N, C-alpha and C positions, 0 to 999 in steps of 0.2 A: 505492500501499498504506500502513497505517496507518502513522506515522512513529514516534511515540511508544512504542505499544503493541510494534512490532516492535523500539525498541530497549530496550525492558525486558526483552523475551523474550531476546534475545542475551547482556546483561549479569546474568541474574538470577542464576545460580550465582556471581557474584562480589561480589555484595550484602552490604552489614554487616547488623547486624539492625536498624539504624534504617533505614536505606535498603529494607529487605525489609516494614518496613510501609507508607513512603510507598508502595512499589510495589501493595503488597495492596492499600491503599486508592485507588490507579489502576485497577487492576484490577477489585475491587469495583464502580464508579461511576465511569467516565468522565468523564460530564456533568456530575455534583457538581465530582468534582476539579477541572474547568474553570472554574466559575463561582463556584465559594465563594470566600471571601478567603483570605488565606494564615492569617491567624488562625485561622481556622474549620478549616482544614486541618490546621495544626499541631495544635488540640487532638482533632480527631478520630483523627490518628492519633500523638499520643501523643508528638509530638516537639518541636525548636524552629523556628521561622520560619527562622534562618539553614540548618538542615538542610535543607528543602524548599529553598532557594537552591543549596544546595551539591548536592542530589541533581538538580536542573536542571543542574546544570554539569558534572557527571560523564555526563549521556547526552546531551550535544553542546550545550544551549542554554546561553545567555549567562544566561539568569534565570528565575524562575518565571513571569514573566509570557510569557516568550517559550514557555515550554514548555506553559503554558496554552493559548494559542493556537492552537499545534501539535497540541495532544490535543482541543482543538474541532474542527480540521478534521479529526482523525480520527473524532470521533464523527458527522459531514457524512458522510464518505466512506463508515463501513459501514453508517447509516442509506439511502443511498443504493442502496447494494448489495442489502441487505434487501429494499428496495422493489422491483428489477428481478428478484429472487428469486421474488418472491410471486406471488401469484395476480392476473391483471388485471382482475378482474370490478369493477364499477362500486360495489360496495359496499365494497370493500378498500381501491380507489382514495380513496373518499370520505373513509373511517377516516382511512386514512396522511396524507393531505396536512392534516385537520382536527387531527390526533393531534400532527404535526409543527409548526403553529401554535400548538399549545395549550403545546406544551413550551417553545417560544420565548417565549411570552409569559410562562410563570413564570418560565424563566430572567432576564428582564429584571423583573420582579417582584420578585425576590428580590434585584436588584442595586439599586433604585431608593431612594433614603433621600426619606421624607416630608417631613422639614425643608426638603431644598434643592428639592422641588416648590413647600413653601407660600413660601417665600423667592421663588423666581422668581417665581411667580404675583402677590406683592407687589410685586416691579419693576417688573413690566409694567403691573400697574395703576396704581399712579405713576405710570411713565412717560406712558401713552399713546399713547405711540409708538416704535418700536423698527427697526431694520435688521437684516436676515437674511441671511446670508452663507452658502452652502453651493455644491457643484460641480452642475453640469448635470445630473446623473443623479440628484439629488437634488431636482430641482427640483418635482416632483409633489406629495412632501409639504410641502414648505416654502411654494408656493401656496395649497394644499389649509388651512391654518394660517392664514396671512394674511387668507384670506377669512372664516375665521371670527372672526380678531379683528375684523376691520370690521363684524363684525355686532354687537360691543360697543363699537365708535368708536373702536377704537383702529388707528391708521394702520400701513403698513408698505412699505418697502422690500425688495426682493430683491435681491443682485447675487450676480454666480457668478464673481466675478475679482479676484482681489486688488489690482488696479489700479483697481475699480471702489470696494472697499469701502474704500480708503486715501481716496480722493477722496471719500465721504459721510460716512465713520464721525465727525470731527468735528463733523457734524450733529444726531447722536443722543447721548444720554445711556445707550444700553442697545443690545448687539450680541447676536442669538440666532444661535450658529453649528449647522447642523444636518451632523452628521457628522464626520470625522475633519481634522485640520489638519497639513499640513506641517510639520514642523521649521523654525523660522525662520521661519515666515508671520505677517505682520505679524498683528497685534493691539490695539486701540485700549486707552488707558489710561481704562477706562471700566466700566461695569457689565457683564460676559459671564457668559451661558447657554448652556450647551454640551449638545447633546442628542447624545452619540456613545460609542463604547464606549472611548476612551482621553481621558484629561484631560492638558492641556500647561500650561504656567505660567504664570498669568494668568487664570486662570478664577473667576469670581465664585461660579457656581453650576453644578453637573457633576449633570443628569439621566444616568443610566447605562444603557445599553442593554447586552444583551449581544452577542457577538460571531455576525453570522449571514451568510446568503449577502445580496445585496442586494436581491431579492424578500420575503424575509424583514422585513429591515434598515426596509424601507420602512413597512410594516405597524405595526412596532415603535416607528419616528417617529411615527407616527399614533395609536397608541395613547395616547404620552406626550404628544405634545400635545392627545389630547382630555380627559385627567387636565388639565391646565394648563387648555385651555377651560372645564372643568365648573368650576374653583376659581375662573376669575377671574369666572362667573356670580355664584357666590355672595357673592363680594368686592362686585360689584357691586349685589348687591340687601339688602345691607347698611345 
């Protein structure tokens, strides 16, 4: 069952006027609420950012970020239920699949910072070699990225474990991290380019994607890396 929306429904009659404005914004567009920044949400609701945090805690979350993650899961759950309830015609399945992907791409496009993309491309262009670290289930987009960089004469090594990363990190000036990093996981003291939903301390460039299921996430990684590849092509042509 949708966690955030159900919690809202159960305490809606107890909410203050400020909290009701936040709740109305969530119900009106849960997807936008889950993906927009705290500042943008505060402006839309006409409240302070601290009020958003207090509201998140009021309905059982440690903070705004945790509530937004839960709300994104709610959105995906409702989309799946609607898909099961709709017709199974080929045309409808085609529409649902591509519409879902299109929405995921739009969510990530809203999160990406063009300055960060330009900075990441310049770093890779100047380094000419880099180390990529990812989990085993994210190896496919990492391998695709390394092959595309090889076309530009940029050498890559891919590692899947922290142990291997620690052994090789000192031989590189740039690390590209694909996916989330566990708290406390080692990070070399050099330029870090992170392609993920979260941003740990020590990250130099963060190319943020939206919170999605694993299959959609892989497509978003590839889309972001395609932008990087195209930017690198432009840099090499200069």
